C-alpha positions as a Markdown table, in Angstrom:
| # | Residue | x | y | z |
|---|---|---|---|---|
| 1 | Unk | 23.5 | 4.0 | -22.6 |
| 2 | Unk | 24.2 | 0.2 | -23.9 |
| 3 | Unk | 27.7 | 1.4 | -25.7 |
| 4 | Unk | 29.2 | 3.3 | -22.8 |
| 5 | Unk | 28.7 | 0.4 | -20.7 |
| 6 | Unk | 30.0 | -2.3 | -23.1 |
| 7 | Unk | 33.1 | 0.2 | -23.6 |
| 8 | Unk | 33.3 | 1.0 | -20.0 |
| 9 | Unk | 33.1 | -3.6 | -19.8 |
| 10 | Unk | 35.8 | -3.7 | -22.3 |
| 11 | Unk | 37.8 | -0.8 | -20.6 |
| 12 | Unk | 38.0 | -3.0 | -17.5 |
| 13 | Unk | 39.3 | -6.4 | -19.6 |
| 14 | Unk | 42.5 | -4.3 | -21.2 |
| 15 | Unk | 45.8 | -5.0 | -20.4 |
| 16 | Unk | 46.9 | -1.7 | -21.9 |
| 17 | Unk | 46.4 | 1.2 | -19.7 |
| 18 | Unk | 46.3 | 3.9 | -22.3 |
| 19 | Unk | 44.2 | 2.3 | -24.5 |
| 20 | Unk | 41.8 | 1.5 | -21.5 |
| 21 | Unk | 41.6 | 4.7 | -20.6 |
| 22 | Unk | 40.7 | 6.1 | -23.6 |
| 23 | Unk | 37.8 | 3.4 | -23.9 |
| 24 | Unk | 37.0 | 4.7 | -20.2 |
| 25 | Unk | 37.0 | 8.2 | -21.4 |
| 26 | Unk | 34.9 | 7.3 | -24.7 |
| 27 | Unk | 32.5 | 5.3 | -21.9 |
| 28 | Unk | 32.2 | 8.5 | -19.8 |
| 29 | Unk | 30.9 | 10.8 | -22.8 |
| 30 | Unk | 29.0 | 8.2 | -23.9 |
| 31 | Unk | 27.0 | 8.1 | -20.6 |
| 32 | Unk | 27.3 | 12.0 | -20.9 |
| 33 | Unk | 25.5 | 12.2 | -23.6 |
| 34 | Unk | 22.6 | 10.0 | -22.7 |
| 35 | Unk | 21.6 | 11.3 | -19.7 |
| 36 | Unk | 22.0 | 14.8 | -21.1 |
| 37 | Unk | 19.2 | 13.7 | -24.0 |
| 38 | Unk | 17.6 | 12.1 | -21.2 |
| 39 | Unk | 17.2 | 15.2 | -19.8 |
| 40 | Unk | 16.4 | 17.6 | -22.5 |
| 41 | Unk | 13.8 | 14.0 | -23.5 |
| 42 | Unk | 12.0 | 15.1 | -20.1 |
| 43 | Unk | 12.3 | 18.5 | -20.5 |
| 44 | Unk | 10.5 | 18.6 | -23.4 |
| 45 | Unk | 7.9 | 16.3 | -22.6 |
| 46 | Unk | 7.0 | 18.9 | -19.4 |
| 47 | Unk | 6.9 | 21.9 | -21.8 |
| 48 | Unk | 4.7 | 19.8 | -23.9 |
| 49 | Unk | 2.9 | 19.2 | -21.1 |
| 50 | Unk | 2.4 | 22.8 | -19.6 |
| 51 | Unk | 1.6 | 23.9 | -23.2 |
| 52 | Unk | -1.3 | 21.7 | -23.4 |
| 53 | Unk | -2.3 | 22.7 | -19.6 |
| 54 | Unk | -2.7 | 26.1 | -20.8 |
| 55 | Unk | -4.3 | 25.6 | -23.8 |
| 56 | Unk | -7.4 | 23.6 | -22.0 |
| 57 | Unk | -6.9 | 26.3 | -19.3 |
| 58 | Unk | -7.7 | 29.1 | -22.2 |
| 59 | Unk | -10.3 | 26.7 | -24.1 |
| 60 | Unk | -12.2 | 25.9 | -20.9 |
| 61 | Unk | -14.2 | 29.8 | -20.9 |
| 62 | Unk | -14.5 | 29.0 | -24.9 |
| 63 | Unk | -17.6 | 26.8 | -24.9 |
| 64 | Unk | -18.8 | 29.1 | -22.0 |
| 65 | Unk | -18.7 | 32.0 | -24.2 |
| 66 | Unk | -20.2 | 30.4 | -27.4 |
| 67 | Unk | -23.5 | 29.5 | -25.4 |
| 68 | Unk | -23.8 | 33.3 | -23.7 |
| 69 | Unk | -24.1 | 34.4 | -27.5 |
| 70 | Unk | -27.4 | 35.1 | -28.5 |
| 71 | Unk | -28.7 | 33.1 | -31.7 |
| 72 | Unk | -28.7 | 34.7 | -35.0 |
């Protein structure tokens, strides 16, 4: 995201409009990639959280099952 902001700031100060347009396009691409990476990270964190909750739910009854077994 910082790279995108730097490129955008540089593009705004350029006098050559063709180069400025290319820098802006590059900044926009970096920004999209940063947003996608952020969304991907959030999705992975959510998936881990759901998996952990499901595991906790499944394991929640496990000790009860052990305690109801007769000792050998």
